[in-house]
N, C-alpha and C positions, 0 to 999 in steps of 0.2 A: 578630223582634218580632211580637207578637200583633196580630191584626187589631183596629183601634180602632173598635169598634162602640159608641162612646160618644155620648151624646145632645148633641153639641156645638151642634146647631142650636137647642136650647132656650135660653130665657133662663137665665143662670147666676144663681142666688140669691146675694145678697151681704149681708153683715152688718156691723154697726158696729164700728169699732175704738175703744177708749177714748181713743186718741190724738186722735180728732176732737173730743173734748169741749172742748178748749181752743181750737179753731178758731172762726172767725167764724160767726155764725148763718147758717142756710141761707136763701139768697135764692131767688127764683123761677127765675132762670136756672140755678142749680146743680140745683135740683129737677127742672126740665125736662130738663136734659142727662142727669142720672142716670136719669130715666125713659126717655129715648131710648136710654140705654145698657143697658137691661134690668135695672136694679137692682130687687130685689123690694120689694113694698109694706112688708113687715115691716122691712126694712132702712131704708127711707126714713123710716118712722115713728120708729124708734129713733134715727135720726140727728137728726131734728127735735127729739125729746125731749131729747137729750143736748147738742146744740149750740145749741138755740134757733131761733126762726123770725125771718126778716126778710121774711116774706110777709104782706102785708096783703090779705086776700081780698076781692075784689069779685065781683059776679055774673059779670062778664066773665072774670076770672082763674080763678074756680072752674070755669066752663064749659070754659075752655082745659085746665085740669088734668084734668077728667073726660074730655074728648075724647082727651087724651094717654094715657089708661089709668089715671089716678089712682083708687085704690080709695075706696069710701065711708069706710073706716077712716082713710085718710090725710087726707081732707078734714075729718073730725071732729077729728083731731089738730091740724090747722092752725087750726081754729076755737078749740080749747081752749088752745093755746099762744099766749100774748100776744106779738105782734110786738115786737121790740126797739125801744126809743125811737130815733127819728131815722134808722132804717135800713130803713124800709119800701121794698119794691121791687115793681115791676110786672114782668110776664113779657114777654120779647121775643116779639113775634108770630111772627117767623121761626123762633125756636127752638121755640116751641109747635107750629108747623107740622111741624117735623122730628120732634118727639116723637110727634105724632099719626100721621105717616106710619109711623114705626117700630112704633107700637102696632098699626097695621093691616097690618104685615108688608110694607109697600111700601118695601123696603130700598133699592132703586136710587134712588128719588125722595128718600128721606131722606139718602142718600149725597150727592146733589147739593146739597141745602140745607145740610147740615153742612159740606161742603167750602167753600162760600161764606162761611159764618159764621167758619170758622177763618182764612180769608184776612184777615178783619178783626180777629181776636184770636188770633194764632198761639201765644200762651203760656197760653191758657186750658185748664187741665188737664181740666176737666169736659167741654169740647167734644171734646177729643182722646179722652177715655174713651168718649164716646158714639159717635164716629166709629169707634173701634176695634171696638166691638160690632157696628156696621153692617157693617164689613169682614168680621168674623167670620161673620156670618150670610150674607154673599155668598160665603163660601168663600175669601176672600183673606187667608189667614193671615199672609202676609208683611207686608201693609199693616196688619193688625190689630196685629201685634207692634210696628211702628213707632209707631202711634198710642198704644198702651198704654204704650210706653216713654216717649214724650213726656209723657203724662199723669203717669206716675210721677215724672219729673223735676220737674214743676210742683207735684205734691201727693204727696210721698213718704210722708206719714202716712195716706194713704187706703188702707185694707186691701183693699178690693175690687179695686183695680188690680193688686195682687200676686197675687190669686187668678186674675185673668184672664191675667196673664203666665204663671202656672203652667200654665194650660190650653193656652196657645199653645206653651210649651216641650214639654208632653206630646205635642201633635200633631206636633211636629218631632222626636220620638224623643229629646229631650234631657231624660231623666227626672231627672237630678241637679239641673239648674237648676229644673225643675218643683218638686222637693222643697224646694229652697232658697227659692223664692218663697212656697210654702205655709207654710214655717216662719217666714218674715218676717211674713206675715199673722197667724200664730198668736202671734207675739211682741207684736203690737199688741192682739190680743184672743184670749185662750186659749179662749174659748167660741165661736169662729167656726166654725159647722158647714161652711161652704163651704171654709174653709181645710183642715179635716180631710178633706173630700172630695178636694180637689186633692192633699193629701198621699197619700191612698189611691191615686189614679191614678198618681202618681209611683212608688210602691212596686210597683203592679201592673205598670207598664212594665218595672221591674227584675226581675220575677218573684219579688218578695219577698211572697209571697201572704199569709203570716200577718200581716206588718206592714200590708199593704194592707187586710185584713179588719178589723184592729183600728182603723185610721184611719176606715174607713167606719162601724164601729159607734159610734165617738165622734161622728161626724157625725150619725148617726141619733138618738143620745141627746139631741142638741140640736135636731134638726129631724126628728121621727119620721115625717113625712108626705112625705118627699122621694122621689118615685118613681125619680128618676135614680140615687140611691145604692143602692136595692134592685136596680136593673138591673145596676149595676156590681159589686155583691156577687155577683150571679148569674154574671157573667163570671169572677170570681175562683174561685168554686166550680167552675164548668165546667172551668177550666184546672187546678184542683187534682185533677181526677178525681173530683168529687163531683156527678154529674149530677142526682140527686134533690134535693139541696140547691139546686143551681142552678135547677131547675124551680120550687122553692118561692119563691125570691127573685124570679124573673121573674113568677110569678103575683101576688105581692104588689105588684110594680111596676105591673102592669096593673090591679089593683084601684084603685090611686090615680090612675092616668092611663092609661085604656084605649086611647086612640087614638094609639099610638106604634108605628110599623111595625117599628122596630129590635127592640123587645122581643118582639113577635109572631114575628119572624124568628128571633131567637136561641132563643126557647122552642121553636119548631118544629124547629129544627136539633137541639137536644139531645134532644127527644122522638123524633126520627127515629133518632138514634144508640142510643136505648133500645128501638128497634123498636116504638114506640108510633105506628105509621105513620098511622092514621086521625086521631089527635089532632094529630100533626105536620102533616098536610096541612091540617087546619082552621086552624091557626095561620099556616101559610105562605101559604095562600090569602087570609087576612085581611090579612097583610102585603102581598101582591101587589095586593090591591084598593086599598090605601093608597098604594103606591109601585110601580106596575106597571113602571117602567123601571129599578128597582134591580137590578143584576146579582147581588148577593149573595143576593137572595130567589130569583131564578130558579135559581141554582146549588144552593141548599139544597133547593128543590122537586125539581130533577132528581135529587139524591142520594137523597131520600126515595123517589121513584118507583123508582129503581134498587134500593134496599134492599127495597122491596115486591115487586120482580120485574116491575114494569110498565115494561118497557124502551122501548116505543114512547112512552109519556108522558114518560119521562126524556129521550129523544132530542128530543122536541118542545120541552121546556123549554130544553134546551141550544141548540137551533137558534134559538129566540127570543132567548135571552141574547146569542148572537153576532150576531144581526141588530141588536139594540139597541146593542150595544157590541162592534164587531168587534175592538177592541184589548184586550178583557178577557184578562188574563194567566193565568187559571185555568180549568180545566174541559175542555180538549181531551183530556187523558188520561182523564178520567172518561167523556166522551162515547165515547171509543174503547172503554172497558170495556163500555158499553151495546151498542155494535155487536158486540163480541166475544161477548157473552152471546147475541146473536141469530145468531152464527156468520157475521157479515158482515165478513169480514176486510179487504176492500179499503177501505171507508170508515173502518174502524178504523185502518188504516195511515195514511190521509190525515190523520186527526185527530192521531195521535201525531207525525207529521212537523211539523204546526203547533205542537204543544207543544214540540218540540225547537227550532224556529225562535224561539219566544218565550223559551225558557230554555236557550240553547245551552251553558251551563256546568253544567247539571243532569245528574249521572251517572245518576240514577234515570230521567230521561226518555229518555236514550240507551239505557239498558239495557232499558226497556220496549219501545221501538221495535225494538231488536235482537231481543228475544224474539218479538215479533209477526211480524217479517220471517222468523224461523226457521220459525214456524208456517205462513207463506205460501210456504215453499220458495224464498225470495229470499235464498239463503245468502251471496252475495257482499256484498250490501247489509247483511245482518245482521252479518257479521263487521266491516264498517267501523264501524257504530254501536257494536258491543260493544267494539271497540278503543278508541274514544273514551271509553266508560264506564269502562274499566279505567284509562285515563290519568287521568281525572278523579277516580277513587276506586279506587286500587290495592289497598285493603284489603277490597274487596267480593268475598266468595267467590262470590256469585251471578253477578257479571259475569264472573269467570274461568270459571266453570262453563259459562255459556251461550256464551262466546267459544270455549271448547274444543269445545262441541257443534257450533258453526258450522264451525270448522276441520276437525273430524272429517268433517262432511258434504262438505267440499271436498277431503277426502283429504290435508290438510296435517297428517300424523300427528305429526311431531316437535313442531310448534308446538302442536297440540292437547294432546299429552302434557304439555307445559310448563304449559299453562293448568289442566289437571285436577290436576296436582301442586300448583299454587299454591292451587287451591280447597280441596284436602284439607288443606294446611298451615294455611290460615286458618280453615277450618271442617271438621273431620274427621267429617262426617256419613256415614251409610250411603249416601245418594244419591251423594255425591261420590266415595266409595271405589268404588262400583259403576261410575260413569262412567269413572274411571281404569282400572278392570279392563277395561272394554269397549275402551278405546283400546289398552291393552297387548295384548289379544287380537288386534286388528286389525294390530298391529305384529309379531305372532308371538312375543311374550314371555309364553308361557303360564304359566310358573311364577310370575312376578311377578303376572300377572293373577289366578291362583288365590288368591294370598295376599291381594290386595285384595278379591276376591269373598268370601273367608272373613271378612274384617273387616266387610264390609257385612252379611253374614248374622248376625254376632254382635251388631252394633249395632242391627239391626232384625229380630229373629227371627220376627216375625209376617209379614214380607214374603215370601210364597211364591215370588215371581219370583226373588229372590236365591238361594234354596236350589235352585230348579230350574236356574238357569243355572250354579250351582256344580257341580251333579251332571253337567250336560251337558259342562262343560269337563273335568271329571275323566275322564269316559268317553272324550272325544276324545283326551285326553293318554294314557290307557291304551291306546287302540287304536293311537295313533301309535307308542308305545314297543314294542307287540307286533309291529308290522311291522318 
């Protein structure tokens, strides 16, 4: 599953479902709850216009709405829409406080206030919707799911709650249910850009890149200034192997919303892969200034420094990464590469051992450690790691080849022969035939060794070593037969 570098911490834009038109006029408490739940101003305005208003604005209630983040356009709409007769409502002071706290991103305080309100109104769908959003911002996705689900039960015709549930399912790697919730929202409003966005995320998680891109384009057609959608299209393009297109999408996202570290980080990462190292470092340092404790930024910086050949800077970034997050499960193998580039084998071995500890079922990690142990002349340990690599991935020609090399160093010739033969069977490359020939020579099987050497020379005629060794072996065989 791909890394979910999605801007879930941002307020999720929501839009009106036509099904809401038949529901009761919007009262102040619903308005406040939806504002606390991160519903966009455009959606709130459309909802009031379609459902009508039960809000009788007073200077006090207008001030409360403004404090809670109510836009000037929303207040103008409330003034223009005549309140329904006999249903004028005032705002709950406690709910207004919760909305104001959410607007100021004081999510823990808002959480406490909303939890107390829900105790007094456990079946209020709007309150559960608001609390779900607060839990989402706090990173408590399980609780967010519970709150959104309760809100959906209370108000099943409210399209935004289906979009929020789609996002929660996406975060939980349940892409099929994410797609299902997005389609439910679209069935209520075929022009809902947020539902198209959630549909795109679901397809992206399923690696259905063309469908994801189509859904994101539908979203942008209805909401052309959504920076998050441009960012997510960049992720799709990146994973499709279209880095320049990805860079274009990331840049467009930053034009619309420049202060988002995830976009700077992803842009820097792709630029680094394109060897645009100076531009990459600019973007990644911008991301680091915004989010200095984010390990993905440190890891991307370290990789760019490595690509640039600045191994000391790469090592420094990795060291800081692991200081900030000792349990970070990526990067030890990359740090080992940086040490190897400096020919510092001992710390490289130490880092690869950590990588293996964190990923004991990774054949690649065991193979890398085994190779490095071979270089360090720790042949017994090397063979142990490479045996594990072969057990985990018996179809890896490289693992068999390096295991055979280790066994050859330990003079376990029959076992080495078996591994080289397996490497040749899986991948009959010149290098593998040559290694098999060397093993056969050590066992005194010169005729078989010569045949393998000739295959190696034929497969890679530019390799002078193969021809030289072939000639040496022929001379030795001739001298032996002459005696």
